[in-house]
C-alpha positions, 0 to 999 in steps of 0.5 A: 152649088155655092151661093154666088149672089153678092152678100155685100154690095157697095154702090157709088160710095163717096166721102169727103173731108174738108171738101177733099174727096177721100172715097170717090165713087167706089163700087164693089160686091163680095159673095159668100165665102169670097175674099176681096182685097182692097189694095193700095197705098196709105191714104188712098181711102181703103180704111175709110171705105171699111169704116163706112161699110161697118157703120162707124163712118157715115158716107156722103152718098152711095148705097151699101147692101148686105144680103140685098137689104140696104144698110145705108142709102135711100133714107136708110141708116142701119146702126153698126150693131145691127149690120151683121158685120165682123171686124178685125184690126191691126190691134187685136183689142182683146180684153186683158182681164178675160180668158180666151174663151170669155173673149171669144164668147163676148159677142154671143147670145144664147144659153151657156151650153150653146155659147160653150159649143160655139167657142169650142168649135172656133178654138178648134178651127183656129188650132187653139183647143185647150187655150180657153182658160189662158189670158191674152198676155200668156199668148204669142202675137200669132195666137192673139191674132187667132183669138181675135179672128175667133171672136169676130167670127163667133156671132156668124157675121154675114160680112167680115171686114179686116183692116191690116190684120197681120201687120203687127205680126213678125214676118216669120209668122205671117204666112202661116197665120194667113193660111189658117185665117183663110181656111177658117174664113172660107169655112165660115162662108162670110163675105170678106173684105180685107184692107192691105197695102201689101201686094204679096198679102193680096196675091196670097189671100184674095179671090179678087183684088180691087186696086185703089188710088186717090179714093177710086178703084182703078182696077179690079179682077183676079190676082193673076189678071191684075198682075199680068194686065195692069191698067197703067204704069202705076198699077204695074209698079205697085206690084213689083219693081219695073223698068221703063223704056221711053220712046216715040211711036212712029208709024205704030213702031217705037225704037228701043235698045231691043229693036222696034216695038209695035205700038198701035193705037198711039199717034205718030210722034206720041211718047210711049213707055214700055214697061217690063219687070226685072225678072223678064229682062234676061241675060243672054249667057249663050251669046258670049258677046257675039252681038245681036241675033233677033228671035221671034219672041225676044227680038233683038239683043242689046248690050249693057255695062254692069253698073251694080250687082247685089245678092238679095237672098233668092235672087241677084239684082244687076243694074245695066247702063245700056249702050243704046241710049245710056238708060239704066235697066235692072235684071233679076237673076235667080241665085247668086250672080255678081258680075264685076262693074264694067262687065259687058253683057247682052240682054234680051226681053220677054216681049210677051211680058211687056206693057205699053202705055202712053207716057205719064200714065 
């Protein structure tokens, strides 16, 4: 049975610059073989958190432990080279004058035979067997990324820190490189902390996502849970486009274009926002303009006039101005669907896919 005790533990980590908090009370833990993604917009404190764990930035407070032993906190400050931490960045930082094999072996200790065996093992795992004698300039971007991965993993670090490692790659290469990287990381058993600003990347790679905003972790959980149970409107909007229906709660009900919504827990007269993603706003093709017909799941249909339609490749996005209140809502439709501007259509929503938040949250 795999060891699920935390390999990396961060407790109440803080860092401020010029009196302004950049990392504020960050707490997380990562087990061996687990991939956690620190996800958030630029400037939210992700990379600063990574640098503090690596030892390149000194925290103002908190504690960092690796395999239960403190590397920062309680009077302890272990230097970066003694923390058993591997690093990968957007810039692969390969040594141009060294061969692939020499790059991978750079941080290894021991005799030549042991080094060569470890280099050969890792090059095979990243699908670069036979590339050992090449130099970095002879490789593609994806191949250089895999060499950087092999070099970072060569000393068998307990913790692997990755800061936007795929952002320099062509979009066409990313998915394949991510899959190879994930397979190798899982096989090595390191605790992985990956920083990214791309929700798709976090969803694809993470066992757990820690969503950061303003230096704090605002939500943490499995990708499915973070996506389907966002803590607030901003969390929902970070993962996808959203529609927002605004109203006032009266007697635990809020009137919308799609009928009354249950909004318990919101005071009488409280302003609320009902959030729904475009893929859950459905065009009722069967209604044929016949008007509202409430159902248990979808509630009341509402009519909207097409304002704009555009084809996005896998889907079409259609903007509607709603008869009810003049608001504009966007629906995504698989494939090609480009109705003319001014066309009236009836819409339904998946009530089980709606989120209700206090206005402004």
